[in-house]
C-alpha positions in Angstrom: 84.0 -46.0 -31.0 85.7 -46.2 -34.3 82.8 -44.8 -36.2 83.4 -41.4 -34.7 86.5 -40.8 -36.6 86.0 -42.8 -39.9 84.5 -40.7 -42.7 85.9 -42.5 -45.6 83.9 -45.7 -45.2 80.4 -46.7 -45.2 78.1 -49.3 -43.6 77.0 -52.2 -45.8 73.6 -51.7 -47.2 72.2 -55.1 -46.3 73.3 -58.5 -45.0 72.3 -62.1 -45.1 72.0 -64.4 -42.1 72.6 -68.1 -43.2 70.9 -70.8 -41.1 71.7 -74.3 -41.4 74.6 -76.7 -40.6 74.9 -80.1 -39.1 74.8 -81.3 -35.5 78.5 -81.3 -34.4 78.2 -81.3 -30.5 76.1 -83.2 -28.1 74.0 -80.3 -27.1 73.0 -79.7 -30.8 70.4 -82.3 -30.4 68.3 -79.8 -28.4 68.3 -77.5 -31.3 65.6 -77.6 -34.1 66.5 -79.6 -37.1 68.1 -77.5 -39.8 68.9 -74.8 -37.4 72.1 -75.9 -35.9 74.2 -72.9 -36.8 74.0 -69.4 -38.1 76.6 -66.9 -39.6 76.6 -63.5 -41.2 77.1 -62.4 -44.9 77.8 -58.6 -45.2 78.3 -57.2 -48.6 77.3 -54.8 -51.4 76.2 -57.2 -54.1 79.7 -57.7 -55.7 82.0 -58.2 -52.6 81.1 -60.3 -49.6 82.4 -60.8 -46.0 81.5 -63.9 -44.3 81.7 -63.8 -40.5 81.4 -67.4 -39.2 81.4 -67.7 -35.5 82.4 -71.3 -34.4 83.3 -72.7 -30.9 87.0 -71.9 -30.9 87.4 -68.9 -33.3 85.5 -66.6 -35.8 86.3 -67.1 -39.4 86.3 -64.2 -41.7 86.2 -64.9 -45.4 86.2 -62.4 -48.3 84.3 -63.6 -51.5 83.9 -61.8 -54.8 80.8 -62.9 -56.6 77.4 -61.7 -57.8 75.7 -65.0 -56.8 76.4 -65.5 -53.1 72.8 -66.3 -52.4 72.5 -69.2 -54.9 75.7 -70.7 -53.7 74.6 -71.0 -50.1 71.1 -72.1 -51.0 72.7 -74.9 -53.1 74.7 -75.9 -49.9 71.3 -76.2 -48.0 71.3 -72.9 -46.1 68.4 -70.7 -45.6 69.1 -67.1 -46.1 67.3 -64.1 -44.6 68.1 -60.8 -46.1 68.2 -57.9 -43.5 69.7 -54.6 -42.8 72.2 -53.9 -40.1 71.6 -50.8 -38.0 73.2 -48.8 -35.1 71.3 -49.7 -31.9 70.6 -47.5 -29.0 73.1 -47.5 -26.2 72.1 -50.0 -23.5 73.5 -51.4 -20.3 76.3 -53.9 -20.6 75.2 -57.7 -20.0 77.1 -60.8 -20.2 76.1 -63.4 -22.7 77.9 -66.6 -23.9 79.8 -66.3 -27.1 77.5 -68.2 -29.6 76.9 -67.9 -33.3 73.5 -66.2 -32.5 75.2 -63.7 -30.1 77.8 -62.8 -32.7 75.1 -62.2 -35.4 72.9 -60.3 -33.1 75.6 -57.7 -32.3 76.7 -57.3 -35.9 73.2 -56.6 -36.9 72.3 -54.4 -33.9 69.6 -56.5 -32.6 68.9 -56.0 -28.9 66.3 -58.5 -28.2 67.4 -60.2 -25.2 65.6 -63.5 -25.6 67.3 -64.8 -28.6 69.4 -67.8 -27.7 69.1 -70.3 -30.6 69.4 -70.0 -34.5 65.8 -70.9 -34.8 64.8 -68.1 -32.4 66.9 -65.6 -34.5 65.3 -66.9 -37.6 61.8 -66.4 -36.3 62.7 -62.9 -35.1 64.2 -61.8 -38.4 61.1 -63.5 -40.4 58.6 -61.9 -38.3 60.2 -58.4 -38.5 60.3 -58.9 -42.2 56.5 -59.9 -42.4 55.7 -56.8 -40.2 57.7 -54.4 -42.3 57.4 -55.4 -45.9 
């Protein structure tokens, strides 16, 4: 694992998960309205790294701004602020490559029953309510 020999870097102090999007595929009709897609925004308050997993690739964008939240809220996204962490090592399991799976792995979330963006949203908001 790369973290074992990197001593010059640091983990980002917090992240945002953005929820929203528009239905683009036939199966999105089964998803809750307003929760068709999710992506990750990592940063330190001045520089942001947007990790946007889509069907055929993962987009990675660097943005320098202090107003990332208002930008995405104006675009119609809901943002949940959270903290990434290192999870305990567990057994390997296969899961489809989805936006939810990518966000889960970046954040260190090991809850196995998160399949849709809305389920991830509920998990993050319930966690926030239980740990104010």
